[in-house]
N, C-alpha and C positions, 0 to 999 in steps of 0.2 A: 376430532377424528375417531371413526369409528371404530372400535377396539377389534377384531375381528381373529379368527384364531391366528392367520400365518401375522399378521401385524405381532399382534399380543406374545407371542413366541421370541420373535426376535427381541420386542422392547426389552423381554424380560430377562432373558440371556445377557445382551448387553448391559444392563442395571446391575447386574450379577458380576460380569467380569470389567466392564471399562471404565475407566474413570474421564468422565469427557470434558473438555478446555475449558476454558472462562466460564466455567458453570458452579456454580451451587449443588452439586445432587440432589438434595434434599428436595428439590422446587419440582423434581422430575416428580413427585410422590401428586402433585397437583397439576403438573405441565408434563404431557406424555412428550417421550423423543419422537420424531418422527424415523421409520424404518424404511430407509431408498431401498430400492429394488433393481432400479435403473435412471439411468438419463438421455435423453433425446433431443437434441437441439437447446433450446433454452428451458425446457422443462425437467423436471426429475418425477418420478413414478414411486410410489409406495406399494408393499407386497399385495394390495389389492387392486391396483390399477390406478388410484386416485392420484391427480397430477399435482405437482406445483410449481407455477413458472417462477426461476430463481433470478430474482431481482436483484439478488447481490453479490451474482457471479459465484458463489458458493464462497464468500468471504473473500470476495474480489478477484477471486484468482482464474476463474473461467470466462475466457475473453471469446471463443468461436463455438461456444455451444457443445454440451455433452456428448461424446459418442463422437467424434467430428473424424468423419473418416481420415481427410487428409495429415490428420497427426498421427490416429491410430495407424496408417497403414505406414508411416515413416518410420512409427519406432516396432513393427513388427519385422519390419527388413533391419533397423538396427538390431533387434533379439537374433538373428542370425549369422551376425558377423563379430560383435563385443558386447557384452553386459557390462564390464567394469572392468578397469585396471587403475592402480594407485598412480596419482600422477605427481607423486614423486620420484624422480629417477625417469619417467615414460613420459611418453604423450601420446594422442588420438587424433585420428580426421576428425570427429565431431567440435573438439574440445580449441583444434587452431581455427577453423572455420567460424566458429562461433564468434572466439574472441575476434578476428578479422573483421567479421561483418558488423558487429557491434563498433569497432574502434570505426570503421566507416561512417557509420550513422552519427557519429561526432563530426564527423569530418576531421577524424585522426587528431583532434584535441585531447581527447583521451583515449585510453588504451591498457595494455598491460594487464589484462583481466585476471582477477583471483577469485576464488572460486569459491561455494559453500553450500551448504542445502536450505538456509530458513531467512529470512529476514534479519530477525535478531543478530544472528550471527554473522550477515555483512555488515553489520552497526560494528559490533566488536572489531571488524576485523579492521575498518576505517579508523574506529578512536584508536587502536592498537598503532597502527601504521603511522597515522598523525603524529603522535606522541614520539614511538621511536622516531620519527625523521627529525624532530627538533634534539632527540637526546643524539642522533648520529651528526648532527650538525653542531653540536657543542653548547646544547640549550636544554637540557636537562628538566630545567624548570618551567619550561611550555609545557605543563600535563594536564593541564584544566581545561572543560567543554563548557560550551557554551548551548543552551538550545533556547526556543521559543515557550512562551507560556499557552500550557496546553498540548506540548508537544507530546508524541508518541513515537518510538523507534523500537521497540521491543523490550521481553521479558526476562531475559537473563539479566544477571548482575550487570555486565557492563553497561549496557542498552538501558536500563533501569535509573542509570546514571543521567541520562539526559532523557526520561522520560517523566512527563510532570502531568500524570494522570493519580489520584490519590489512588482508587481504587487498584491500579497495578502496583503502586509504588512502595506505599506505607509502610503495609505487613513487614516489609524485608528493608528498612530504614535501616536497621542496625548493618546490614550486608553491602549497603550502596555506599558511594565515595560519591557524593550527590554533588554535581556539577551547579552551575547557574543559570539563571532563566532571564530573558528580557522580555518586554511587551511583544504579545504576539500583533501583527497588522491585521487582525480582523477587522473584515471590511463593515461587521454590524458595530465597532464602535465609533462609525462616525457622527460626528456632531452634527446639529444643524448647519446646514449650508455646506459641509465635509463631504468630499468626493472620497471613493475608498482611494486614491491616488496619494488624498490628502494624510487619510489615515498610514499609509504604507510610510510616506515621510516623518511622519510624527513617530512609528514606531523606531524606525531605523535612525531618528536623533536620539533616541534612548540607548540605542544598539552603539552607539559612535561614543557616548557617554559612558559606557561599560568597559568598552575597549581602550579608551583614553585612562584608564585607571587601571586596569588588568590583563592588557594583551602580555605583558611579560612571563605573565603566568598561563594562558590562553594559548591551547594548541589549536583547535576548533571551535567553529561555529555549524552546527548540524541544524536543518532545516528540511520541512517536508514543501517542496514547492509549491506555489499556488492553494494548495488546499490540505490541513490539519485535518487528518479523516477521523482518527479516535475519539477527539475531543468533540465531536458533533459537526462533522465537517465546514470546518471555519475555512471561508474562502478568503484570497487578499490578492491584491491588485501586484501584478508583476514589478512595477515599480521598486518594491523591497528588495528583492531578489538583486537589482541594476545596483541601489544602494549597498546590497549586504556585499558584493563581489567587492566593489569598490574600496569600502572600509578592511575588509578582510586585506585585500591589498594593502593597503595605506598602513596598516598596523602590524602587519607578517603574522596572518592568522589563517588556516586553512579554513577552505567553505566544503562543508560534507553537503551533499544534495541528495536526500531520502526520498529516491523516487520507486520506494517498492510499491506503493499503492498508485500513485500519481501517473508512474510512466507508463510505456508501452501502450499509447494512445488514447489514454485515460481521461487525459486533460486537456484532449484538442489537437496537440501535437505528440509525436512519437516519444521525446522527453519534455515533459514540463518547462524544464530552464531553458529552452529554445524560444518559450514565450515572450523571456526577458533579454535574450539575445546575448547570454551570456552561458559561462561551463565553470562548474565547480571545479575543485583539486580531487575530492572523489564524488562518485555517482553511483548509489545501490539501486541495483534491479534483483527486483524477485517476483512472487506472486505470478502477475501474468507471463511474465518472460519465458514460460513453458506450456503456455496456454492453458494451466491449471491440471497439467498430467501427471507432472513429476515434482518433486521440493526441488529448487535449483535458486541459489541467489551468487550474484556478482557484486566485485567491486571492481571500477573502472576510474582508471587514476591517470594521472601528468608523465610524461617522461623524465619530467625533474623529482618527482616521487620515487619513480623507483630507481634513479639514477642514485638516489641517497643511500641505497642499501647493497649497490652493485659494488662489492669489495674483495677482497683475499681472506677478509676475517669473517668466520662464520658467524661469532656475535653481532656484525653489523646487518646479517641478512633478517627478513621477516620470516622467521620460524613459528611459523603457524600454520595449523594443519585439521583436516577433515578427514576421515575415512574414505565419504564419498564425495571428496572434492572431483570438481570435473566430470561425474559420472557420465559414459559414454548415451545413456538412455536418454539421461534428461539434458542434455546438451543438445543430442538427436530433436527431442520435441520441442525444443527452444527452437533449432534451426525453421523447423516443419513451420512453428509459430510467425515466423522472420518471413516465412515465404508467403505465408496467407497474406500478410500486410503486403507485401511488394505486388503479387500477383492481382488481389483485388482491389488495390487502392485504397485498403481499410482508411489512412487518416480524412482523404477526402470525403469516402463515401459517410464515415464516421460526424462529419461536420455535417449533414445534410439529416443523420439519424438523431442527431442531439438536438437540431429544431424541432423536430416531429416530438422527440421528447418534450420538449419545452412547451410546446403549443398543448400538447394535451395536459400536461398537467397544469396549466395556467388555466384551460377551459376546466377541466375537473375540481380543483382546489383554489385557484384564485382568488376567489371572493369568498373565500368558507372564513368565518369570522375567527375561528381558532389558529387560522395559519399564519403562522409570521415569519417573514426571511427568505419566502421561497428563491432560491438561490439555483445557480448551475455552472458549472465549469467542466464543457464538455460533454464527455459521457457519465457525470458525474451531479444529479438531481438533489436537492436536501429543502428541507421547510422545519419549522420550529415549530410546538402545538405550544399554543398560552394556557396558560392556567389546564396544564395537565394533570389530572386528577392520581394517587398513588399508585403505583402499581399499574401505569400507563403502559410502557414500554412492554408487557407480558401480554398483557391484556390486549394491544395492538397486534404483537406476533401473533399470538390465537385465532382473533378476527381474520388476518390476512390470510392463515392459514386455511380458514374456514372459507376464504373465495378465492380457492386456489392460488395464494400467493406466498410466497418467502421472499420475507421482508423483516429485517430485524432494527429496530428503534434503539439510537445510543442516546438514553435519559428519554428527554420530549423531543429529541431531533427522528425525525422520520428522513429515509433516505435510500436513494436506488442507485447501484453500479451496476446495470445489467449488462448481459452479454453485447457482444457487435452483433451478433444476427437476428434482433426482432424485427419481426415483420411490421407494418404500418397497424393491421390490426391485433396485433401482442402490445404496442405500446398503447393504444387504446384501454387495451384490458389494464393493464398496468396500471394508468391513470384513471380511469373509473372505478377498479376494484381497491384501489391505494384507499381514495375517497371515502368508497362505502365501509372500509374497515376503520379509518377514521372518525365516523359518524359513529358506527357501532361499540367503537371505544370510549366515547364523550359521552353517550347516552346512557 
């Protein structure tokens, strides 16, 4: 990236003042930050007007493009009415309407929305709520948690207990009360002659064996439905969710569906769990629910869960809070996002867009000798790179930027989760430039 005065000035100020997330800051001695001045549609622009197609929706949050006027106008109107009020002892129209609409989207199988600001906080809320539920039901020993191998559910201390990604977890192991892991239903584990559903059934058998032995101490199983994103876009068959729901019912263990990344249409249905025709005991939302505009996370749960805390005794209540719980501006952004889903028939339109995305990547990369496991789930597409050289992810990131793409591989897995507004021309550009960046990264 050219280091012009406008870019260079913002870069130096940022490096002096900002500690950037999920980053070894010393790497920025060789790998410059990208100074972004504005966004428009699927594109980001730096201080000099150079553009980058946002192929990962800015960490999977931006659903309908940058500077979307419909969400922006809704926020402007809300700013003139109410910017914030505490949700303890008070309520307001945006949080009530959002809670009602989300419950309706689950056909009222879930509701009683509890709010926070980020995905990890939603995980913490669900874990605490589950353990407290069992305590309120006279089973305080049910306080352990179960997750899938390779799972990622956030980086706060509680969330790390159910995160199985070593680079995030190991440094903080002394602080973490680690849960147990069961095998992932990763479809790439299929033996010759096995289907993805066969792998799901095999993984479910391992889950059953664990629950048969440990259910009396297990509060909940937490899963990322259909796609385990942070461990390399691991995709699996809905059969696993169906079997996991039945096993959790049989052994009296809660099922937590972390739809923070895969919800809000990303997997091909509004909620990923709908593809298995099941509902969890807790459903977690964040990222795309506000369209990528403001921090917001939500835990939806059942009537039974809510009833377990409804009591005259304050200690039996769920005494958890965040200062910005149910912030009116964030809720208004989410309502505007739901309006777009409704008015534009986004789920149906996305199915067509996903087919075009898959066809474009198949044409550009399907025959590439280094590409393995080209796979897709809705608006998530990924492939693994065989024999990727050391430093591949950083090199690919740089080569993609040189070709006006924002893509950040996870190890040797290249993926895209683009906004839901890409034109056919932009889809073709994304696929062909990804192929060019891959070739340059391996050359």
